[in-house]
C-alpha positions as CSV (number, residue, x, y, z in Angstrom):
1,M,71.1,14.9,-56.0
2,K,74.3,13.4,-57.4
3,V,77.2,13.1,-54.9
4,A,80.6,12.1,-56.1
5,T,83.3,10.6,-53.9
6,H,86.3,8.2,-54.4
7,P,86.1,4.5,-54.9
8,G,88.0,1.9,-52.9
9,N,88.3,1.9,-49.1
10,F,86.1,4.4,-47.4
11,H,86.8,6.3,-44.2
12,A,84.6,7.9,-41.5
13,D,85.1,11.4,-42.8
14,D,83.7,10.8,-46.3
15,V,81.0,8.5,-45.0
16,F,79.8,11.0,-42.4
17,A,80.1,13.9,-44.8
18,I,77.7,12.2,-47.2
19,A,75.4,11.3,-44.3
20,V,75.3,15.1,-43.6
21,I,74.5,15.9,-47.2
22,G,71.8,13.2,-47.2
23,L,70.1,14.8,-44.1
24,V,69.9,18.2,-45.7
25,A,69.0,17.1,-49.3
26,D,65.5,17.4,-50.5
27,G,65.4,13.9,-51.9
28,P,67.5,10.7,-52.1
29,L,71.2,10.8,-53.0
30,E,72.7,9.2,-56.1
31,I,76.2,8.3,-54.9
32,L,78.9,8.0,-57.5
33,R,82.1,6.3,-56.3
34,T,84.5,7.1,-59.1
35,R,87.8,8.7,-60.1
36,D,86.3,10.0,-63.4
37,E,86.8,13.7,-63.3
38,A,84.1,14.3,-65.8
39,L,81.6,12.5,-63.5
40,H,82.9,14.6,-60.6
41,A,82.3,17.8,-62.5
42,A,78.8,16.7,-63.4
43,A,77.8,15.9,-59.8
44,D,76.0,18.3,-57.6
45,V,78.3,17.7,-54.7
46,R,81.9,16.4,-54.4
47,V,83.1,14.8,-51.1
48,D,86.7,14.0,-50.5
49,V,87.6,14.5,-54.1
50,G,88.1,17.5,-56.4
51,G,90.7,19.5,-54.4
52,R,88.3,22.3,-53.4
53,S,86.5,23.4,-50.2
54,D,83.5,25.6,-51.1
55,P,80.0,24.7,-50.0
56,A,78.6,27.2,-52.5
57,T,79.8,25.0,-55.3
58,G,79.2,21.7,-53.5
59,D,82.8,21.0,-52.8
60,F,83.9,19.3,-49.5
61,D,87.5,18.2,-50.0
62,H,90.6,18.7,-47.8
63,H,93.3,17.1,-49.9
64,Q,94.4,20.3,-51.7
65,K,97.7,21.8,-51.0
66,G,97.6,23.5,-47.6
67,G,94.5,21.6,-46.6
68,A,91.1,23.1,-45.9
69,G,91.9,25.0,-42.7
70,E,91.7,24.2,-39.0
71,R,89.7,25.0,-36.0
72,P,90.9,27.4,-33.3
73,N,92.1,24.4,-31.3
74,G,94.3,23.2,-34.1
75,I,92.2,20.2,-35.3
76,R,92.2,20.3,-39.1
77,Y,89.1,20.0,-41.2
78,A,88.4,16.8,-43.1
79,S,85.4,16.3,-45.3
80,F,83.0,15.6,-42.4
81,G,84.0,18.8,-40.6
82,L,83.6,20.8,-43.8
83,A,80.1,19.4,-44.4
84,W,79.2,19.9,-40.7
85,R,80.5,23.5,-40.8
86,A,78.3,24.2,-43.7
87,Y,75.1,22.5,-42.5
88,G,75.5,21.6,-38.8
89,E,73.7,24.6,-37.5
90,R,70.8,24.1,-39.8
91,L,70.5,20.4,-38.7
92,A,71.1,21.0,-35.0
93,G,68.9,24.1,-34.7
94,S,71.5,26.4,-33.2
95,A,75.1,27.3,-33.3
96,D,75.7,26.0,-29.7
97,A,74.1,22.7,-30.5
98,A,76.1,22.3,-33.7
99,A,79.3,23.2,-31.8
100,A,78.6,20.6,-29.1
101,I,78.2,17.8,-31.8
102,D,81.3,19.0,-33.5
103,E,83.2,18.6,-30.2
104,R,81.6,15.3,-29.4
105,L,81.7,13.5,-32.8
106,V,83.0,15.5,-35.7
107,Q,86.4,16.6,-34.5
108,G,87.4,13.1,-33.5
109,V,86.6,11.8,-37.0
110,D,88.4,14.7,-38.6
111,A,91.5,14.3,-36.4
112,N,91.7,10.6,-37.2
113,D,91.5,11.3,-41.0
114,T,94.1,14.1,-40.9
115,G,96.6,12.2,-38.8
116,Q,96.3,14.1,-35.5
117,T,96.5,12.3,-32.2
118,I,94.0,13.7,-29.7
119,T,93.7,10.9,-27.2
120,E,96.2,8.8,-25.2
121,S,95.5,5.4,-23.8
122,L,96.2,5.0,-20.1
123,V,96.6,1.2,-20.4
124,A,99.4,-0.1,-22.5
125,G,98.3,-2.1,-25.5
126,V,94.6,-1.1,-25.2
127,R,93.1,1.1,-27.9
128,P,89.4,1.8,-27.5
129,M,87.3,1.4,-30.6
130,T,86.2,4.7,-32.1
131,V,83.5,5.5,-34.5
132,S,86.2,5.9,-37.2
133,G,87.3,2.3,-36.4
134,V,83.7,1.1,-36.6
135,I,83.3,2.6,-40.1
136,A,86.7,1.4,-41.2
137,A,85.8,-2.2,-40.2
138,M,82.9,-2.2,-42.7
139,N,85.4,-2.2,-45.6
140,P,86.3,-5.5,-47.3
141,A,89.2,-7.4,-45.8
142,W,92.5,-7.1,-47.7
143,D,92.0,-10.6,-49.2
144,E,88.2,-10.3,-49.8
145,S,87.2,-10.0,-53.5
146,L,84.0,-8.0,-54.1
147,T,82.3,-6.7,-57.2
148,S,81.9,-3.0,-57.6
149,A,78.2,-3.4,-56.7
150,E,79.1,-5.2,-53.5
151,E,81.7,-2.6,-52.6
152,D,79.1,0.1,-53.2
153,A,76.6,-1.8,-51.0
154,R,79.2,-1.8,-48.2
155,F,79.6,1.9,-48.6
156,G,75.9,2.4,-48.5
157,A,75.6,0.4,-45.3
158,A,78.3,2.6,-43.8
159,V,76.5,5.8,-44.8
160,A,73.2,4.4,-43.3
161,L,75.0,3.7,-40.0
162,A,76.5,7.1,-40.0
163,T,73.1,8.6,-40.7
164,R,71.6,6.8,-37.8
165,I,74.4,8.0,-35.5
166,L,73.9,11.6,-36.6
167,E,70.2,11.4,-36.2
168,G,70.7,10.1,-32.7
169,E,73.1,12.9,-31.9
170,L,70.6,15.5,-33.3
171,A,67.7,14.0,-31.3
172,G,69.8,13.8,-28.2
173,S,70.9,17.4,-28.6
174,A,67.3,18.6,-28.9
175,A,66.3,16.5,-25.8
176,F,69.3,18.0,-23.9
177,R,68.1,21.6,-24.7
178,R,64.6,20.7,-23.5
179,A,66.1,19.2,-20.3
180,H,68.3,22.2,-19.8
181,D,65.3,24.6,-19.6
182,L,63.5,22.3,-17.2
183,V,66.5,22.0,-14.9
184,H,67.0,25.7,-14.8
185,A,63.4,26.1,-13.8
186,A,63.9,23.5,-11.0
187,I,67.0,25.4,-9.8
188,G,65.0,28.6,-9.6
189,R,62.1,27.1,-7.6
190,A,64.2,25.1,-5.1
191,D,63.3,25.9,-1.5
192,D,66.8,24.7,-0.4
193,P,69.4,25.6,-3.1
194,R,71.4,22.5,-1.9
195,I,68.7,20.1,-3.0
196,I,67.4,20.4,-6.6
197,E,64.2,18.4,-7.2
198,L,63.3,17.4,-10.8
199,D,60.0,16.0,-11.9
200,R,61.8,13.2,-13.7
201,N,65.4,12.0,-14.3
202,M,66.9,14.0,-17.2
203,P,70.3,15.4,-18.2
204,W,71.0,17.8,-15.4
205,R,74.7,17.9,-14.8
206,E,75.7,20.8,-17.1
207,A,73.0,23.1,-15.8
208,V,73.5,22.2,-12.2
209,V,77.3,22.2,-12.1
210,T,77.6,25.4,-14.1
211,T,74.8,27.5,-12.7
212,A,73.9,26.1,-9.2
213,P,77.1,26.5,-7.1
214,D,75.3,25.6,-3.8
215,A,73.6,22.4,-5.1
216,L,74.8,19.2,-3.5
217,F,72.2,16.7,-4.5
218,V,69.6,16.2,-7.2
219,V,66.5,14.2,-6.5
220,Y,63.9,12.9,-8.9
221,P,61.0,10.3,-9.2
222,K,61.6,6.9,-10.7
223,T,59.4,4.0,-11.8
224,D,60.1,2.3,-8.4
225,G,60.4,5.2,-6.1
226,W,62.8,8.2,-5.9
227,G,66.5,8.6,-6.5
228,M,69.1,11.1,-5.6
229,Q,72.6,11.8,-7.0
230,A,75.5,13.8,-5.7
231,V,76.5,16.8,-7.8
232,P,80.0,16.4,-9.2
233,K,82.6,19.1,-8.6
234,A,83.1,19.6,-12.3
235,L,81.7,18.3,-15.5
236,G,83.1,14.9,-16.3
237,A,84.6,14.5,-12.8
238,F,83.9,11.6,-10.4
239,D,84.6,13.7,-7.3
240,N,81.5,15.1,-5.7
241,R,80.8,18.3,-4.0
242,K,79.6,16.2,-1.1
243,D,79.6,12.4,-0.9
244,L,76.8,10.4,0.8
245,P,77.8,9.3,4.4
246,A,80.4,6.5,4.6
247,Q,78.2,4.5,6.9
248,W,75.5,4.3,4.3
249,A,77.8,2.8,1.6
250,G,76.5,-0.5,0.1
251,L,73.5,-0.8,2.5
252,T,70.0,-1.8,1.3
253,G,66.5,-2.1,2.7
254,D,66.2,-2.5,6.4
255,E,69.9,-2.0,7.0
256,L,69.9,1.4,5.3
257,A,66.6,2.3,7.1
258,A,68.1,1.4,10.4
259,V,71.2,3.4,10.0
260,T,69.5,6.5,8.6
261,G,66.2,6.3,10.5
262,V,64.4,6.9,7.2
263,E,61.5,4.5,6.6
264,G,61.4,3.2,3.1
265,A,65.1,3.8,2.4
266,I,66.1,1.4,-0.4
267,F,69.7,1.5,-1.4
268,C,73.0,3.5,-1.2
269,H,75.7,2.9,-3.8
270,T,79.1,1.8,-2.4
271,A,80.7,4.7,-4.3
272,R,78.4,7.1,-2.2
273,F,77.1,9.1,-5.2
274,Y,73.6,7.6,-5.4
275,A,70.8,6.5,-3.1
276,S,67.1,5.7,-3.4
277,A,63.9,5.6,-1.3
278,Q,60.3,4.6,-1.8
279,T,58.8,8.1,-1.4
280,R,59.6,11.7,-2.0
281,E,59.5,12.3,1.7
282,G,62.1,9.5,2.2
283,I,64.5,10.8,-0.4
284,T,64.2,14.3,0.9
285,A,65.0,13.1,4.3
286,L,68.1,11.2,3.1
287,A,69.3,14.3,1.2
288,T,68.9,16.4,4.3
289,L,70.8,13.9,6.4
290,A,73.5,13.7,3.9
291,I,73.9,17.5,3.8
292,D,74.2,17.6,7.6
293,A,76.6,14.6,7.8
294,R,80.2,15.4,8.7
295,D,81.9,12.8,6.4
């Protein structure tokens, strides 16, 4: 498959768009970085060039007058978003999974390319590196002279990196869906709805926070014993529905065992969201004590 895009400096939106095309293509891509409109017309797919947005004809550009539309939240589509809108559900396996990756990865890249500010630094002078910044940094420096072949190699390396990032997101999304089903099953079989026991540590927050309103702690086996975590009040929040007792904070080993009366207690985090014990019985005892504690 021949894919045409522009030469010169590349951006995350065209790089990731071509990575998407590569993941759905039947074979390897032949990437043409050119301004030659005849070569554009002869290509199977055009990314960030051509002035059209139509997956049926292989066109994924947003530079035409009026752009290529925007999402309901106002974030405009760039080439990455257009390619993901066309093929994301096929790659991710469901509309929900594709939407989650769009929110987590695609929209930030599109917003950066279309000149929309969606984040604000809380520390003056500090700008966190984004995936768009990582891709941009792979371009030659302003005073670096490269041959066309060397520039194309840089572009190829950027596409390879973007492909690995997308593959990781897709694998993580599939793993998340598997975990979601297992966590729901654990919620359903819990003897005490305030303590959710998993058979291993896995992504549990979304399922527990959104569907288990009584849950306070999640417990699970580890390679060196058992762990427990407090359930946050909301997704992404650091405040918990119930903190571990203040007198446990920062204690380890015998000190924690003495305070709690639980043999085999190992550790309690100073932030009071995590504790561990040697056995299932020990971690269950800690969870029960934490539930009954008044602080």
